[in-house]
C-alpha atoms as a printed R data frame, in Angstrom:
    type eleno elety resid chain resno        x      y        z
1   ATOM     1    CA   UNK     A     1  -81.224 43.488  -91.162
2   ATOM     2    CA   UNK     A     2  -84.398 45.475  -90.815
3   ATOM     3    CA   UNK     A     3  -83.529 48.679  -88.981
4   ATOM     4    CA   UNK     A     4  -85.910 51.155  -87.346
5   ATOM     5    CA   UNK     A     5  -85.821 54.526  -85.625
6   ATOM     6    CA   UNK     A     6  -87.963 54.537  -82.497
7   ATOM     7    CA   UNK     A     7  -89.032 56.427  -79.404
8   ATOM     8    CA   UNK     A     8  -89.976 54.527  -76.236
9   ATOM     9    CA   UNK     A     9  -93.542 55.404  -75.268
10  ATOM    10    CA   UNK     A    10  -92.627 55.795  -71.587
11  ATOM    11    CA   UNK     A    11  -89.676 58.121  -72.291
12  ATOM    12    CA   UNK     A    12  -90.609 61.704  -71.277
13  ATOM    13    CA   UNK     A    13  -87.650 63.034  -73.276
14  ATOM    14    CA   UNK     A    14  -88.669 61.267  -76.522
15  ATOM    15    CA   UNK     A    15  -85.092 60.152  -77.141
16  ATOM    16    CA   UNK     A    16  -84.593 58.558  -80.537
17  ATOM    17    CA   UNK     A    17  -82.902 55.160  -80.821
18  ATOM    18    CA   UNK     A    18  -82.066 52.941  -83.750
19  ATOM    19    CA   UNK     A    19  -82.727 49.243  -83.503
20  ATOM    20    CA   UNK     A    20  -83.068 45.988  -85.411
21  ATOM    21    CA   UNK     A    21  -86.325 44.051  -85.705
22  ATOM    22    CA   UNK     A    22  -86.351 40.585  -84.115
23  ATOM    23    CA   UNK     A    23  -88.875 37.742  -84.136
24  ATOM    24    CA   UNK     A    24  -90.761 38.957  -87.205
25  ATOM    25    CA   UNK     A    25  -90.998 42.429  -85.748
26  ATOM    26    CA   UNK     A    26  -92.325 41.479  -82.305
27  ATOM    27    CA   UNK     A    27  -89.199 42.738  -80.516
28  ATOM    28    CA   UNK     A    28  -86.474 45.274  -81.254
29  ATOM    29    CA   UNK     A    29  -82.772 45.122  -80.370
30  ATOM    30    CA   UNK     A    30  -81.503 48.573  -79.315
31  ATOM    31    CA   UNK     A    31  -78.073 48.867  -80.927
32  ATOM    32    CA   UNK     A    32  -76.500 51.530  -78.724
33  ATOM    33    CA   UNK     A    33  -77.561 49.757  -75.519
34  ATOM    34    CA   UNK     A    34  -76.129 46.534  -76.913
35  ATOM    35    CA   UNK     A    35  -72.750 47.950  -77.906
36  ATOM    36    CA   UNK     A    36  -72.373 49.689  -74.544
37  ATOM    37    CA   UNK     A    37  -73.015 46.405  -72.746
38  ATOM    38    CA   UNK     A    38  -70.686 44.597  -75.129
39  ATOM    39    CA   UNK     A    39  -67.734 46.997  -75.169
40  ATOM    40    CA   UNK     A    40  -68.353 49.493  -72.362
41  ATOM    41    CA   UNK     A    41  -68.692 52.474  -74.707
42  ATOM    42    CA   UNK     A    42  -71.161 53.813  -77.289
43  ATOM    43    CA   UNK     A    43  -70.636 53.579  -81.033
44  ATOM    44    CA   UNK     A    44  -70.622 56.602  -83.341
45  ATOM    45    CA   UNK     A    45  -72.457 54.425  -85.903
46  ATOM    46    CA   UNK     A    46  -75.537 54.095  -83.696
47  ATOM    47    CA   UNK     A    47  -76.183 57.769  -82.832
48  ATOM    48    CA   UNK     A    48  -78.955 57.830  -85.429
49  ATOM    49    CA   UNK     A    49  -79.770 56.302  -88.817
50  ATOM    50    CA   UNK     A    50  -77.820 58.936  -90.728
51  ATOM    51    CA   UNK     A    51  -74.710 58.020  -88.738
52  ATOM    52    CA   UNK     A    52  -75.404 54.356  -89.489
53  ATOM    53    CA   UNK     A    53  -75.661 55.046  -93.224
54  ATOM    54    CA   UNK     A    54  -72.451 57.080  -93.178
55  ATOM    55    CA   UNK     A    55  -70.751 54.077  -91.568
56  ATOM    56    CA   UNK     A    56  -71.605 51.920  -94.608
57  ATOM    57    CA   UNK     A    57  -70.327 48.329  -94.409
58  ATOM    58    CA   UNK     A    58  -68.401 48.912  -91.163
59  ATOM    59    CA   UNK     A    59  -71.615 49.995  -89.440
60  ATOM    60    CA   UNK     A    60  -73.500 46.976  -90.788
61  ATOM    61    CA   UNK     A    61  -70.769 44.597  -89.624
62  ATOM    62    CA   UNK     A    62  -70.791 46.137  -86.143
63  ATOM    63    CA   UNK     A    63  -74.604 45.970  -86.014
64  ATOM    64    CA   UNK     A    64  -74.562 42.268  -86.923
65  ATOM    65    CA   UNK     A    65  -72.086 41.593  -84.113
66  ATOM    66    CA   UNK     A    66  -74.170 43.575  -81.618
67  ATOM    67    CA   UNK     A    67  -77.410 41.813  -82.539
68  ATOM    68    CA   UNK     A    68  -75.691 38.449  -82.094
69  ATOM    69    CA   UNK     A    69  -74.451 39.570  -78.673
70  ATOM    70    CA   UNK     A    70  -77.866 40.914  -77.624
71  ATOM    71    CA   UNK     A    71  -79.778 37.784  -78.663
72  ATOM    72    CA   UNK     A    72  -77.204 35.551  -76.994
73  ATOM    73    CA   UNK     A    73  -76.462 37.441  -73.771
74  ATOM    74    CA   UNK     A    74  -79.669 39.499  -73.206
75  ATOM    75    CA   UNK     A    75  -78.018 42.510  -71.525
76  ATOM    76    CA   UNK     A    76  -80.416 44.854  -69.657
77  ATOM    77    CA   UNK     A    77  -82.404 47.427  -71.651
78  ATOM    78    CA   UNK     A    78  -81.158 46.064  -74.979
79  ATOM    79    CA   UNK     A    79  -84.462 44.550  -76.166
80  ATOM    80    CA   UNK     A    80  -87.894 46.204  -76.161
81  ATOM    81    CA   UNK     A    81  -91.314 44.984  -77.231
82  ATOM    82    CA   UNK     A    82  -92.495 46.568  -80.460
83  ATOM    83    CA   UNK     A    83  -95.797 47.613  -78.901
84  ATOM    84    CA   UNK     A    84  -93.908 49.669  -76.301
85  ATOM    85    CA   UNK     A    85  -92.391 52.052  -78.844
86  ATOM    86    CA   UNK     A    86  -93.428 54.501  -81.553
87  ATOM    87    CA   UNK     A    87  -91.725 53.976  -84.882
88  ATOM    88    CA   UNK     A    88  -90.595 57.066  -86.756
89  ATOM    89    CA   UNK     A    89  -89.556 57.125  -90.388
90  ATOM    90    CA   UNK     A    90  -86.335 55.080  -90.623
91  ATOM    91    CA   UNK     A    91  -84.465 58.296  -91.479
92  ATOM    92    CA   UNK     A    92  -86.632 60.980  -89.863
93  ATOM    93    CA   UNK     A    93  -84.968 63.807  -91.790
94  ATOM    94    CA   UNK     A    94  -83.233 62.622  -94.962
95  ATOM    95    CA   UNK     A    95  -80.356 64.630  -96.348
96  ATOM    96    CA   UNK     A    96  -82.421 65.132  -99.508
97  ATOM    97    CA   UNK     A    97  -85.395 63.650 -101.381
98  ATOM    98    CA   UNK     A    98  -85.475 62.933 -105.094
99  ATOM    99    CA   UNK     A    99  -88.466 61.129 -106.567
100 ATOM   100    CA   UNK     A   100  -88.301 59.933 -110.133
101 ATOM   101    CA   UNK     A   101  -90.642 58.198 -112.579
102 ATOM   102    CA   UNK     A   102  -89.213 54.720 -112.872
103 ATOM   103    CA   UNK     A   103  -92.264 52.889 -114.241
104 ATOM   104    CA   UNK     A   104  -93.248 53.499 -117.853
105 ATOM   105    CA   UNK     A   105  -96.872 52.428 -117.426
106 ATOM   106    CA   UNK     A   106  -97.461 55.021 -114.708
107 ATOM   107    CA   UNK     A   107  -96.623 57.985 -116.900
108 ATOM   108    CA   UNK     A   108  -98.567 56.503 -119.841
109 ATOM   109    CA   UNK     A   109 -101.624 56.018 -117.608
110 ATOM   110    CA   UNK     A   110 -101.355 59.539 -116.166
111 ATOM   111    CA   UNK     A   111 -101.073 61.171 -119.583
112 ATOM   112    CA   UNK     A   112 -104.228 59.393 -120.630
113 ATOM   113    CA   UNK     A   113 -106.147 60.078 -117.400
114 ATOM   114    CA   UNK     A   114 -105.150 63.716 -116.885
115 ATOM   115    CA   UNK     A   115 -104.270 64.834 -120.400
116 ATOM   116    CA   UNK     A   116 -106.086 62.856 -123.070
117 ATOM   117    CA   UNK     A   117 -109.198 62.186 -120.948
118 ATOM   118    CA   UNK     A   118 -111.994 61.288 -123.431
119 ATOM   119    CA   UNK     A   119 -109.383 60.358 -126.026
120 ATOM   120    CA   UNK     A   120 -107.799 57.809 -123.670
121 ATOM   121    CA   UNK     A   121 -109.853 54.796 -124.904
122 ATOM   122    CA   UNK     A   122 -108.981 55.657 -128.505
123 ATOM   123    CA   UNK     A   123 -105.281 55.911 -127.608
124 ATOM   124    CA   UNK     A   124 -105.425 52.527 -125.887
125 ATOM   125    CA   UNK     A   125 -106.972 51.118 -129.080
126 ATOM   126    CA   UNK     A   126 -104.156 52.635 -131.137
127 ATOM   127    CA   UNK     A   127 -101.551 51.024 -128.871
128 ATOM   128    CA   UNK     A   128 -103.281 47.645 -128.928
129 ATOM   129    CA   UNK     A   129 -103.507 47.578 -132.725
130 ATOM   130    CA   UNK     A   130 -100.395 49.453 -133.839
131 ATOM   131    CA   UNK     A   131  -98.000 49.362 -130.875
132 ATOM   132    CA   UNK     A   132  -97.114 51.783 -128.088
133 ATOM   133    CA   UNK     A   133  -94.777 53.900 -130.194
134 ATOM   134    CA   UNK     A   134  -97.700 54.881 -132.402
135 ATOM   135    CA   UNK     A   135  -99.817 56.042 -129.438
136 ATOM   136    CA   UNK     A   136 -100.437 59.665 -128.486
137 ATOM   137    CA   UNK     A   137  -99.307 59.049 -124.898
138 ATOM   138    CA   UNK     A   138  -95.958 57.728 -126.064
139 ATOM   139    CA   UNK     A   139  -95.393 60.634 -128.435
140 ATOM   140    CA   UNK     A   140  -96.225 63.183 -125.725
141 ATOM   141    CA   UNK     A   141  -93.803 61.439 -123.377
142 ATOM   142    CA   UNK     A   142  -90.755 60.879 -125.578
143 ATOM   143    CA   UNK     A   143  -88.407 62.860 -123.297
144 ATOM   144    CA   UNK     A   144  -89.033 60.344 -120.508
145 ATOM   145    CA   UNK     A   145  -87.295 57.608 -122.486
146 ATOM   146    CA   UNK     A   146  -84.080 59.649 -122.747
147 ATOM   147    CA   UNK     A   147  -83.270 59.993 -119.045
148 ATOM   148    CA   UNK     A   148  -84.673 59.234 -115.537
149 ATOM   149    CA   UNK     A   149  -86.609 62.431 -114.791
150 ATOM   150    CA   UNK     A   150  -87.115 63.408 -111.142
151 ATOM   151    CA   UNK     A   151  -88.188 66.227 -108.849
152 ATOM   152    CA   UNK     A   152  -86.903 67.230 -105.408
153 ATOM   153    CA   UNK     A   153  -89.226 66.859 -102.421
154 ATOM   154    CA   UNK     A   154  -89.471 68.427  -98.980
155 ATOM   155    CA   UNK     A   155  -87.254 66.547  -96.517
156 ATOM   156    CA   UNK     A   156  -88.945 68.285  -93.563
157 ATOM   157    CA   UNK     A   157  -92.363 66.712  -94.274
158 ATOM   158    CA   UNK     A   158  -91.323 63.093  -93.645
159 ATOM   159    CA   UNK     A   159  -93.290 60.939  -91.181
160 ATOM   160    CA   UNK     A   160  -93.339 57.224  -90.435
161 ATOM   161    CA   UNK     A   161  -95.742 54.330  -90.412
162 ATOM   162    CA   UNK     A   162  -98.955 54.816  -88.398
163 ATOM   163    CA   UNK     A   163  -98.413 58.582  -88.291
164 ATOM   164    CA   UNK     A   164 -101.451 60.624  -89.401
165 ATOM   165    CA   UNK     A   165 -101.338 62.299  -92.793
166 ATOM   166    CA   UNK     A   166 -103.119 65.648  -92.753
167 ATOM   167    CA   UNK     A   167 -105.125 66.461  -95.849
168 ATOM   168    CA   UNK     A   168 -104.139 69.906  -97.154
169 ATOM   169    CA   UNK     A   169 -106.977 72.415  -96.836
170 ATOM   170    CA   UNK     A   170 -106.562 73.435 -100.465
171 ATOM   171    CA   UNK     A   171 -107.150 70.065 -102.181
172 ATOM   172    CA   UNK     A   172 -110.170 67.989 -103.102
173 ATOM   173    CA   UNK     A   173 -108.176 65.234 -104.797
174 ATOM   174    CA   UNK     A   174 -105.673 63.736 -102.361
175 ATOM   175    CA   UNK     A   175 -103.929 60.692 -103.782
176 ATOM   176    CA   UNK     A   176 -101.499 57.995 -102.683
177 ATOM   177    CA   UNK     A   177  -98.628 56.560 -104.711
178 ATOM   178    CA   UNK     A   178  -97.399 52.970 -104.448
179 ATOM   179    CA   UNK     A   179  -93.637 53.462 -104.268
180 ATOM   180    CA   UNK     A   180  -90.478 52.269 -102.619
181 ATOM   181    CA   UNK     A   181  -87.029 53.770 -102.460
182 ATOM   182    CA   UNK     A   182  -83.400 53.674 -101.408
183 ATOM   183    CA   UNK     A   183  -81.143 55.567  -99.055
184 ATOM   184    CA   UNK     A   184  -77.588 56.104 -100.180
185 ATOM   185    CA   UNK     A   185  -74.809 54.681  -98.021
186 ATOM   186    CA   UNK     A   186  -71.685 56.399  -99.284
187 ATOM   187    CA   UNK     A   187  -70.458 59.461 -101.149
188 ATOM   188    CA   UNK     A   188  -69.506 59.495 -104.808
189 ATOM   189    CA   UNK     A   189  -69.507 61.436 -108.040
190 ATOM   190    CA   UNK     A   190  -69.676 60.312 -111.690
191 ATOM   191    CA   UNK     A   191  -70.625 56.811 -110.565
192 ATOM   192    CA   UNK     A   192  -70.835 54.209 -113.364
193 ATOM   193    CA   UNK     A   193  -74.105 52.292 -113.457
194 ATOM   194    CA   UNK     A   194  -72.162 49.047 -113.023
195 ATOM   195    CA   UNK     A   195  -70.861 50.260 -109.641
196 ATOM   196    CA   UNK     A   196  -74.003 52.069 -108.464
197 ATOM   197    CA   UNK     A   197  -75.347 49.154 -106.397
198 ATOM   198    CA   UNK     A   198  -72.447 49.637 -103.983
199 ATOM   199    CA   UNK     A   199  -73.906 53.048 -103.045
200 ATOM   200    CA   UNK     A   200  -77.281 51.679 -101.878
201 ATOM   201    CA   UNK     A   201  -77.453 51.739  -98.084
202 ATOM   202    CA   UNK     A   202  -80.951 50.303  -97.705
203 ATOM   203    CA   UNK     A   203  -84.499 50.018  -99.001
204 ATOM   204    CA   UNK     A   204  -87.793 51.278  -97.589
205 ATOM   205    CA   UNK     A   205  -91.421 51.901  -98.633
206 ATOM   206    CA   UNK     A   206  -92.465 55.372  -99.756
207 ATOM   207    CA   UNK     A   207  -95.915 56.946 -100.104
208 ATOM   208    CA   UNK     A   208  -95.701 60.181 -102.044
209 ATOM   209    CA   UNK     A   209  -99.080 61.714 -101.125
210 ATOM   210    CA   UNK     A   210 -100.202 64.174 -103.785
211 ATOM   211    CA   UNK     A   211 -102.806 66.909 -104.177
212 ATOM   212    CA   UNK     A   212 -103.670 66.046 -107.760
213 ATOM   213    CA   UNK     A   213 -105.943 68.985 -108.572
214 ATOM   214    CA   UNK     A   214 -103.272 71.459 -107.471
215 ATOM   215    CA   UNK     A   215 -100.478 69.450 -109.111
216 ATOM   216    CA   UNK     A   216 -102.208 69.572 -112.498
217 ATOM   217    CA   UNK     A   217 -102.770 73.330 -112.246
218 ATOM   218    CA   UNK     A   218  -99.144 73.963 -111.271
219 ATOM   219    CA   UNK     A   219  -97.586 71.786 -113.934
220 ATOM   220    CA   UNK     A   220  -99.545 73.571 -116.643
221 ATOM   221    CA   UNK     A   221  -96.963 76.300 -116.002
222 ATOM   222    CA   UNK     A   222  -94.176 73.929 -117.155
223 ATOM   223    CA   UNK     A   223  -92.602 73.655 -113.712
224 ATOM   224    CA   UNK     A   224  -93.287 71.838 -110.479
225 ATOM   225    CA   UNK     A   225  -94.814 70.017 -108.798
226 ATOM   226    CA   UNK     A   226  -94.728 72.357 -105.797
227 ATOM   227    CA   UNK     A   227  -97.772 72.523 -103.501
228 ATOM   228    CA   UNK     A   228  -99.151 69.501 -105.288
229 ATOM   229    CA   UNK     A   229  -96.508 67.552 -103.371
230 ATOM   230    CA   UNK     A   230  -95.208 69.803 -100.591
231 ATOM   231    CA   UNK     A   231  -97.311 69.843  -97.421
232 ATOM   232    CA   UNK     A   232  -96.806 68.701  -93.840
233 ATOM   233    CA   UNK     A   233  -96.816 64.875  -93.425
234 ATOM   234    CA   UNK     A   234  -96.926 64.439  -97.213
235 ATOM   235    CA   UNK     A   235  -93.925 62.083  -97.435
236 ATOM   236    CA   UNK     A   236  -94.367 58.850  -95.492
237 ATOM   237    CA   UNK     A   237  -91.591 56.276  -95.225
238 ATOM   238    CA   UNK     A   238  -91.170 53.012  -93.372
239 ATOM   239    CA   UNK     A   239  -91.730 50.896  -91.492
240 ATOM   240    CA   UNK     A   240  -88.044 49.964  -91.615
241 ATOM   241    CA   UNK     A   241  -84.810 50.277  -93.558
242 ATOM   242    CA   UNK     A   242  -83.772 46.944  -95.058
243 ATOM   243    CA   UNK     A   243  -80.083 46.419  -95.776
244 ATOM   244    CA   UNK     A   244  -79.177 45.272  -99.308
245 ATOM   245    CA   UNK     A   245  -78.025 41.814  -98.214
246 ATOM   246    CA   UNK     A   246  -81.631 41.018  -97.240
247 ATOM   247    CA   UNK     A   247  -82.915 41.660 -100.787
248 ATOM   248    CA   UNK     A   248  -80.620 39.897 -103.274
249 ATOM   249    CA   UNK     A   249  -82.951 40.657 -106.213
250 ATOM   250    CA   UNK     A   250  -84.647 44.033 -105.699
251 ATOM   251    CA   UNK     A   251  -86.346 43.840 -109.098
252 ATOM   252    CA   UNK     A   252  -88.569 40.880 -108.296
253 ATOM   253    CA   UNK     A   253  -90.756 42.121 -105.419
254 ATOM   254    CA   UNK     A   254  -94.553 42.275 -105.204
255 ATOM   255    CA   UNK     A   255  -96.058 45.652 -104.265
256 ATOM   256    CA   UNK     A   256  -99.655 46.174 -103.070
257 ATOM   257    CA   UNK     A   257 -101.734 49.194 -101.997
258 ATOM   258    CA   UNK     A   258 -104.904 48.893  -99.913
259 ATOM   259    CA   UNK     A   259 -107.394 51.559  -98.851
260 ATOM   260    CA   UNK     A   260 -109.558 50.622  -95.852
261 ATOM   261    CA   UNK     A   261 -108.533 47.000  -96.364
262 ATOM   262    CA   UNK     A   262 -109.576 46.902 -100.029
263 ATOM   263    CA   UNK     A   263 -106.860 46.287 -102.597
264 ATOM   264    CA   UNK     A   264 -106.604 49.226 -105.000
265 ATOM   265    CA   UNK     A   265 -103.194 48.588 -106.567
266 ATOM   266    CA   UNK     A   266 -100.869 45.692 -107.277
267 ATOM   267    CA   UNK     A   267  -97.587 45.629 -109.130
268 ATOM   268    CA   UNK     A   268  -94.056 44.324 -109.189
269 ATOM   269    CA   UNK     A   269  -90.646 45.936 -109.108
270 ATOM   270    CA   UNK     A   270  -89.883 43.790 -112.166
271 ATOM   271    CA   UNK     A   271  -91.798 46.379 -114.223
272 ATOM   272    CA   UNK     A   272  -89.205 49.054 -113.413
273 ATOM   273    CA   UNK     A   273  -87.794 50.745 -116.495
274 ATOM   274    CA   UNK     A   274  -85.362 53.122 -114.798
275 ATOM   275    CA   UNK     A   275  -83.610 51.269 -111.950
276 ATOM   276    CA   UNK     A   276  -82.038 52.712 -108.815
277 ATOM   277    CA   UNK     A   277  -78.667 52.069 -110.436
278 ATOM   278    CA   UNK     A   278  -79.765 54.183 -113.407
279 ATOM   279    CA   UNK     A   279  -80.803 57.078 -111.186
280 ATOM   280    CA   UNK     A   280  -77.594 56.971 -109.094
281 ATOM   281    CA   UNK     A   281  -75.500 57.090 -112.267
282 ATOM   282    CA   UNK     A   282  -77.611 59.925 -113.692
283 ATOM   283    CA   UNK     A   283  -77.785 62.086 -110.556
284 ATOM   284    CA   UNK     A   284  -74.071 61.718 -109.803
285 ATOM   285    CA   UNK     A   285  -72.982 63.202 -113.134
286 ATOM   286    CA   UNK     A   286  -70.805 66.152 -112.028
287 ATOM   287    CA   UNK     A   287  -72.693 66.098 -108.700
288 ATOM   288    CA   UNK     A   288  -71.579 64.411 -105.485
289 ATOM   289    CA   UNK     A   289  -74.171 62.281 -103.717
290 ATOM   290    CA   UNK     A   290  -73.898 61.783  -99.961
291 ATOM   291    CA   UNK     A   291  -75.005 59.161  -97.421
292 ATOM   292    CA   UNK     A   292  -78.585 59.599  -96.283
293 ATOM   293    CA   UNK     A   293  -80.042 60.909  -99.528
294 ATOM   294    CA   UNK     A   294  -83.352 59.332 -100.595
295 ATOM   295    CA   UNK     A   295  -84.312 58.285 -104.107
296 ATOM   296    CA   UNK     A   296  -87.950 57.296 -104.691
297 ATOM   297    CA   UNK     A   297  -88.892 54.804 -107.388
298 ATOM   298    CA   UNK     A   298  -91.941 56.569 -108.758
299 ATOM   299    CA   UNK     A   299  -95.375 54.950 -108.832
300 ATOM   300    CA   UNK     A   300  -95.435 51.201 -109.464
301 ATOM   301    CA   UNK     A   301  -97.826 50.612 -112.364
302 ATOM   302    CA   UNK     A   302  -97.620 47.810 -114.874
303 ATOM   303    CA   UNK     A   303  -99.303 44.715 -116.211
304 ATOM   304    CA   UNK     A   304 -100.742 43.790 -112.793
305 ATOM   305    CA   UNK     A   305 -102.447 47.096 -111.972
306 ATOM   306    CA   UNK     A   306 -102.433 50.857 -111.591
307 ATOM   307    CA   UNK     A   307 -100.381 52.344 -108.771
308 ATOM   308    CA   UNK     A   308 -102.312 55.459 -107.742
309 ATOM   309    CA   UNK     A   309 -105.830 56.884 -107.634
310 ATOM   310    CA   UNK     A   310 -105.227 59.361 -110.463
311 ATOM   311    CA   UNK     A   311 -104.835 56.472 -112.883
312 ATOM   312    CA   UNK     A   312 -108.202 55.079 -111.778
313 ATOM   313    CA   UNK     A   313 -110.159 58.300 -111.232
314 ATOM   314    CA   UNK     A   314 -110.665 57.849 -107.484
315 ATOM   315    CA   UNK     A   315 -109.190 59.724 -104.544
316 ATOM   316    CA   UNK     A   316 -108.793 59.654 -100.756
317 ATOM   317    CA   UNK     A   317 -111.011 61.170  -98.072
318 ATOM   318    CA   UNK     A   318 -110.596 61.960  -94.387
319 ATOM   319    CA   UNK     A   319 -110.717 58.755  -92.351
320 ATOM   320    CA   UNK     A   320 -109.225 56.517  -95.038
321 ATOM   321    CA   UNK     A   321 -106.431 54.173  -93.987
322 ATOM   322    CA   UNK     A   322 -103.820 53.604  -96.692
323 ATOM   323    CA   UNK     A   323 -101.488 50.607  -96.558
324 ATOM   324    CA   UNK     A   324  -98.556 50.047  -98.893
325 ATOM   325    CA   UNK     A   325  -96.937 46.623  -98.734
326 ATOM   326    CA   UNK     A   326  -93.670 45.664 -100.387
327 ATOM   327    CA   UNK     A   327  -92.393 42.112 -100.260
328 ATOM   328    CA   UNK     A   328  -89.400 41.608  -97.934
329 ATOM   329    CA   UNK     A   329  -89.853 45.074  -96.363
330 ATOM   330    CA   UNK     A   330  -93.251 45.210  -94.628
331 ATOM   331    CA   UNK     A   331  -96.318 47.448  -94.488
332 ATOM   332    CA   UNK     A   332  -96.413 51.248  -94.387
333 ATOM   333    CA   UNK     A   333  -99.748 52.359  -92.916
334 ATOM   334    CA   UNK     A   334 -101.195 55.873  -92.564
335 ATOM   335    CA   UNK     A   335 -104.601 57.351  -91.790
336 ATOM   336    CA   UNK     A   336 -105.869 60.482  -93.521
337 ATOM   337    CA   UNK     A   337 -106.909 63.204  -91.075
338 ATOM   338    CA   UNK     A   338 -108.008 66.830  -91.364
């Protein structure tokens, strides 16, 4: 299923509903309306997306049954046209946000672009002729190979697809990041990697907008990022939450970023070094994870392309429209505004 959180455009109270996309996204089945028509009472699983994630497999099973009932019986008010609603982020306020660096090539590219600068071509030559482990970028980044490093983001700055992203007044180098991520679907602690897949509640697309000039200044202090990442509307997610049964092989998906219709980035989840299972196992060491927590993949860079503007030396401006597309999920689209 592809699930969404929505508000009906003609609803003066802006009530949030969760629904399931139908007909390639042209229509949406409203789950709570469907279960009430089906059973005569609402479901605690369909109060919001956090409640759905807490329900885990029982919630998914009930949603499947409700969608089958809605598409077969067409009860009143259970289906809406997609153009009659506003989509929010699938989980408008996650329980937490962790974003980690899952793609080796991204951190190598960033070290060269932001750290080595004029030495970057020489370091690329060293890697080409003597191997990556002899390169400067590798040697400066050795800690990354020991564990899946992450930072914690601001869960209050999340917005959905087609929502405006406001450029912070303090930056001149706003950047996008081609990412995707998971929401957890159950609680656990000290989770073995071999069992970690069972804790994935769904997948979505993530754009971790970044003020690169500020980020570089902050991280020179050996901590952060802080205001390089934390600003209103800086975390965009969507357009939907895809349940794991829809993506049998999550590490074989094409990812693309476009700015104003022009392709800037292309990659594949196959280039992931640290998987979601790795990060669940790492984070849950002596720490309980809970349903509704978000783990971002980090920027998708690899053999096919570079996953953010920093790696290419180009940045966003007011008026730009950024689209991230991930196979089997959809397109996350946002416009940069003042």
